[in-house]
C-alpha positions in Angstrom: 0.0 -0.1 0.1 1.3 3.4 -0.9 0.4 6.7 1.0 0.7 9.9 -1.0 1.0 13.2 0.9 0.7 15.9 -2.0 -0.9 18.8 -0.4 -0.2 21.0 2.5 -1.1 20.8 5.3 -2.7 17.3 5.4 -3.9 15.4 2.4 -3.5 11.7 2.3 -4.5 9.4 -0.5 -3.8 5.7 -1.1 -2.7 5.6 -4.6 -1.7 1.8 -5.2 -2.4 -1.6 -3.6 -1.1 -5.0 -4.5 -3.0 -8.0 -3.8 -1.3 -11.6 -4.2 -3.0 -12.8 -7.3 -2.4 -16.4 -6.3 -5.4 -16.3 -3.9 -7.7 -14.9 -6.5 -8.7 -15.0 -10.1 -7.2 -12.3 -12.2 -10.4 -10.3 -12.8 -11.5 -10.7 -9.2 -8.1 -9.2 -8.0 -8.4 -6.1 -9.9 -11.8 -5.5 -8.9 -10.9 -6.1 -5.2 -8.0 -3.4 -5.5 -10.2 -0.9 -6.8 -12.8 -1.3 -4.5 -10.2 -1.2 -1.3 -8.5 2.0 -2.7 -12.1 3.6 -3.1 -13.1 2.6 0.5 -9.9 3.5 2.1 -9.7 7.0 0.4 -13.5 7.5 1.2 -12.6 6.8 5.0 -9.7 9.1 4.9 -11.7 12.0 3.4 -14.5 11.4 5.9 -12.1 11.6 8.9 -10.5 14.4 7.6 -13.7 16.4 7.4 -14.4 15.5 10.9 -11.1 16.9 12.3 -11.5 20.5 10.5 -8.0 21.6 11.4 -7.7 25.5 11.2 -4.2 26.8 10.5 -3.6 30.6 11.1 -0.5 32.9 10.9 0.5 35.5 13.2 -0.5 39.1 12.1 2.7 41.0 12.7 5.6 41.8 15.1 7.3 38.4 15.1 10.0 37.6 12.4 9.8 34.2 10.7 12.0 31.9 12.7 12.1 34.3 15.6 12.1 33.2 19.2 9.0 33.7 21.2 11.2 33.9 24.4 12.5 37.3 23.3 9.0 38.8 22.1 7.4 41.4 24.6 3.8 40.6 25.9 2.1 43.4 23.9 3.7 42.1 20.7 2.7 38.6 21.3 -1.1 39.5 22.2 -1.5 41.8 19.0 0.0 39.0 16.9 -2.3 36.6 18.2 -5.3 38.9 18.1 -4.8 39.8 14.7 -3.9 36.3 13.2 -5.4 35.5 9.8 -6.6 31.9 8.4 -4.4 30.3 6.1 -6.0 28.3 3.2 -4.1 25.5 1.6 
């Protein structure tokens, strides 16, 4: 089974699955692989919809890679208060 993470922040999709064909007829194995891929990807999508992760960025005052330890309290509050949602 191969998982592909192709989108930020969290997009997962099963893109390939292999079933040992010695246990099934050739036609049956292909159908079963397609059904499993569809079911797993459907379950992943539903789980992600339930989670609804919200990503925000700080408004201003804090440099990228800056250490919060050195930021003053007013700058921290204003950065958090004015933060904006990030849409992937």
